[in-house]
C-alpha positions as CSV (number, residue, x, y, z in Angstrom):
1,M,-37.3,-9.0,15.3
2,A,-34.3,-6.8,15.5
3,Y,-31.1,-7.5,13.7
4,N,-28.7,-9.5,15.9
5,K,-25.0,-9.4,15.0
6,I,-23.2,-12.6,16.0
7,E,-19.4,-12.7,16.1
8,T,-17.5,-15.7,17.4
9,Y,-13.9,-15.7,18.5
10,D,-11.5,-18.4,19.6
11,D,-11.3,-17.9,23.4
12,K,-7.6,-19.0,23.7
13,I,-6.4,-16.8,20.8
14,T,-8.5,-13.9,22.2
15,S,-7.0,-14.3,25.7
16,D,-3.4,-14.5,24.4
17,L,-3.9,-11.5,22.2
18,I,-5.4,-9.5,25.1
19,A,-2.3,-10.2,27.2
20,N,0.0,-9.2,24.3
21,Y,-1.8,-5.9,23.6
22,K,-1.7,-5.0,27.3
23,D,2.0,-5.5,27.1
24,C,2.2,-3.4,24.0
25,L,0.3,-0.5,25.7
26,Q,2.7,-0.7,28.7
27,L,5.8,-0.8,26.4
28,L,4.5,2.3,24.6
29,G,4.3,4.2,28.0
30,E,0.5,3.8,28.5
31,D,-1.4,2.5,31.4
32,P,-3.7,-0.3,30.2
33,E,-5.8,0.1,33.4
34,R,-6.6,3.8,32.5
35,E,-10.4,4.2,31.9
36,G,-10.2,4.7,28.2
37,L,-7.9,1.8,27.7
38,Q,-9.4,-0.9,30.0
39,K,-11.2,-2.7,27.2
40,T,-8.9,-1.7,24.3
41,P,-6.8,-4.9,24.4
42,E,-9.9,-7.0,24.1
43,R,-11.3,-4.8,21.3
44,V,-8.0,-5.0,19.4
45,A,-7.8,-8.7,19.9
46,K,-11.2,-9.2,18.4
47,A,-10.6,-6.6,15.6
48,M,-7.4,-8.4,14.6
49,Q,-9.1,-11.8,14.4
50,F,-11.8,-10.2,12.2
51,L,-9.3,-8.4,10.0
52,T,-7.4,-11.7,9.4
53,Q,-10.3,-14.0,9.1
54,G,-9.3,-14.8,5.5
55,Y,-6.8,-17.4,6.9
56,Q,-9.7,-19.5,7.9
57,Q,-11.6,-19.2,4.6
58,D,-11.1,-21.1,1.3
59,A,-11.7,-19.0,-1.9
60,R,-11.9,-22.1,-4.1
61,E,-14.6,-23.6,-1.9
62,I,-16.6,-20.4,-2.1
63,L,-16.4,-20.4,-5.9
64,D,-17.2,-24.1,-6.1
65,G,-20.3,-23.5,-3.9
66,A,-21.9,-21.4,-6.6
67,K,-20.4,-22.9,-9.8
68,F,-23.0,-23.2,-12.6
69,T,-22.9,-24.7,-16.1
70,E,-23.6,-21.9,-18.6
71,A,-22.9,-21.4,-22.3
72,Y,-22.1,-17.7,-21.8
73,S,-18.7,-16.9,-23.2
74,E,-18.4,-13.1,-23.1
75,M,-16.6,-11.0,-20.5
76,V,-18.1,-10.9,-17.0
77,I,-16.8,-7.9,-14.9
78,V,-17.4,-7.1,-11.3
79,K,-15.8,-3.7,-10.7
80,D,-15.3,-1.3,-7.8
81,I,-15.2,-4.0,-5.2
82,E,-14.2,-2.3,-2.0
83,L,-11.3,-3.9,-0.3
84,Y,-9.6,-3.4,3.1
85,S,-6.4,-5.2,3.9
86,M,-3.4,-4.9,6.2
87,C,0.2,-4.4,4.9
88,E,2.3,-7.2,6.2
89,H,5.3,-4.9,6.6
90,H,3.9,-2.4,9.1
91,M,0.5,-4.0,9.9
92,L,-1.2,-0.8,8.8
93,P,-4.3,-0.8,6.6
94,F,-4.4,-0.4,2.9
95,F,-7.8,0.1,1.1
96,G,-9.2,0.7,-2.3
97,K,-11.1,-1.2,-5.0
98,A,-10.6,-4.3,-7.1
99,H,-11.9,-4.8,-10.6
100,V,-12.2,-8.5,-11.6
101,A,-13.2,-10.0,-14.9
102,Y,-13.3,-13.5,-16.4
103,I,-14.4,-15.0,-19.7
104,P,-16.4,-18.2,-18.9
105,N,-15.5,-21.5,-20.5
106,G,-18.6,-23.5,-19.6
107,Y,-19.0,-22.3,-16.0
108,I,-20.0,-19.1,-14.3
109,T,-20.2,-18.3,-10.6
110,G,-22.5,-16.2,-8.4
111,L,-21.4,-12.5,-8.8
112,S,-21.1,-12.1,-5.0
113,K,-18.6,-14.9,-4.9
114,I,-16.1,-12.8,-6.9
115,A,-16.4,-10.1,-4.2
116,R,-16.0,-12.8,-1.5
117,V,-12.8,-14.1,-3.1
118,V,-11.4,-10.6,-2.9
119,D,-12.3,-10.5,0.8
120,V,-10.8,-13.9,1.6
121,Y,-7.4,-12.8,0.4
122,A,-7.7,-9.2,1.6
123,R,-8.4,-10.3,5.1
124,R,-4.9,-11.5,5.6
125,L,-1.6,-9.8,6.1
126,Q,-0.8,-8.9,2.6
127,V,1.2,-7.1,-0.1
128,Q,-1.0,-5.7,-2.9
129,E,1.0,-7.5,-5.6
130,R,0.4,-11.0,-4.0
131,L,-3.2,-10.1,-3.4
132,T,-3.8,-9.4,-7.1
133,H,-2.3,-12.7,-8.1
134,Q,-4.1,-14.8,-5.4
135,I,-7.5,-13.5,-6.6
136,L,-6.6,-14.3,-10.3
137,D,-5.3,-17.8,-9.4
138,A,-8.3,-18.8,-7.4
139,I,-10.7,-17.9,-10.2
140,Q,-8.5,-19.4,-12.9
141,E,-8.0,-22.7,-11.1
142,T,-11.6,-23.1,-10.0
143,L,-13.7,-21.9,-13.0
144,Q,-11.1,-22.8,-15.7
145,P,-12.3,-19.7,-17.7
146,Q,-10.8,-18.5,-21.0
147,G,-9.0,-15.8,-19.0
148,V,-9.1,-13.7,-15.9
149,A,-8.2,-10.1,-15.3
150,V,-7.6,-8.3,-11.9
151,V,-6.8,-4.7,-11.3
152,I,-6.4,-3.3,-7.8
153,E,-6.1,0.4,-6.9
154,A,-5.3,1.1,-3.3
155,Q,-4.0,3.7,-0.9
156,H,-1.6,2.5,1.8
157,L,-1.5,4.0,5.2
158,C,2.1,2.9,5.6
159,M,2.9,5.5,2.9
160,M,0.4,8.1,4.2
161,M,0.9,8.1,8.0
162,R,4.6,7.4,8.3
163,G,7.7,7.1,6.2
164,V,7.4,9.1,3.0
165,Q,4.0,10.6,4.0
166,K,2.5,10.9,0.6
167,Q,-1.2,11.5,1.1
168,N,-2.5,11.3,-2.4
169,S,-0.6,8.3,-3.8
170,V,-2.5,5.4,-5.3
171,T,-0.9,2.0,-6.1
172,T,-2.3,0.1,-9.1
173,T,-1.5,-3.6,-9.7
174,S,-2.7,-5.9,-12.4
175,A,-2.7,-9.5,-13.4
176,F,-3.9,-11.2,-16.5
177,S,-4.3,-14.7,-17.8
178,G,-5.6,-16.4,-20.9
179,Q,-7.6,-14.2,-23.3
180,F,-6.7,-11.1,-21.3
181,E,-3.1,-11.5,-22.3
182,N,-4.4,-10.4,-25.8
183,G,-4.0,-6.7,-26.2
184,T,-7.5,-6.2,-27.7
185,T,-9.3,-8.1,-24.9
186,R,-7.2,-6.3,-22.2
187,A,-8.0,-2.9,-23.8
188,E,-11.7,-3.7,-23.8
189,F,-11.5,-4.6,-20.1
190,M,-9.6,-1.5,-19.2
191,K,-12.0,0.7,-21.1
192,L,-15.0,-0.9,-19.3
193,I,-13.6,-0.5,-15.8
194,Y,-12.6,3.1,-16.3
195,K,-15.7,4.5,-18.1
C-alpha cells in the first residue's frame, strides 16, 4: 500500500483566508485569475494553517504523554533539532536549529517529544527570544528536572531579504534554568553541543 498523506483544514478558516489572499494579490497589482495564480490563494491558505498549527497543540500534553519514571540524573541533550518558524513582525520565515538539554529529577520523556515541543512553539508567529523561553518553560514545568538548557541558532529572512539585507547573519539565543545556571554545567552543555 502506498503512503497516503492526509491533511485536514478548517473549511471556514480556509475559505476566509482564500478570499483575503485573493484581495492581497489584487492589491499588489496581480490578477488572481491568471493561470499561475488561480490556486495560489488556496495553497497559501493551507500553508499558513500548517505553518501556524502550533496554536492548536499543547507542548505540556505532548511531554506528559511520554513521561516515564527513571532514576537517570545526568544530562540528556537533543541537539541540532531543525526548526522553521515565522517572524511575527514581517511574517517571513526564520529557520535554524535548537539544542535542548535537561537533567532529569525522577522523570524522563521520549526523545522525539523534545523535538515536538520545539515544533509546537516554532509553528506560531514568533520572535526567537520568546521561542527559546517557551521551550524551556514547557520542559521545566512538565518534567520538573534539575535544570533545562535551550540554545537556538537561526537565520531570519526578514534580515536577509529586506531591510538590512545581511545574508550571513545568525542569531543565537539561550535560556537556562536550575543546574544550567551553574557555570560548570553550562560549560559542559556548550562544549557538547558544539563538538
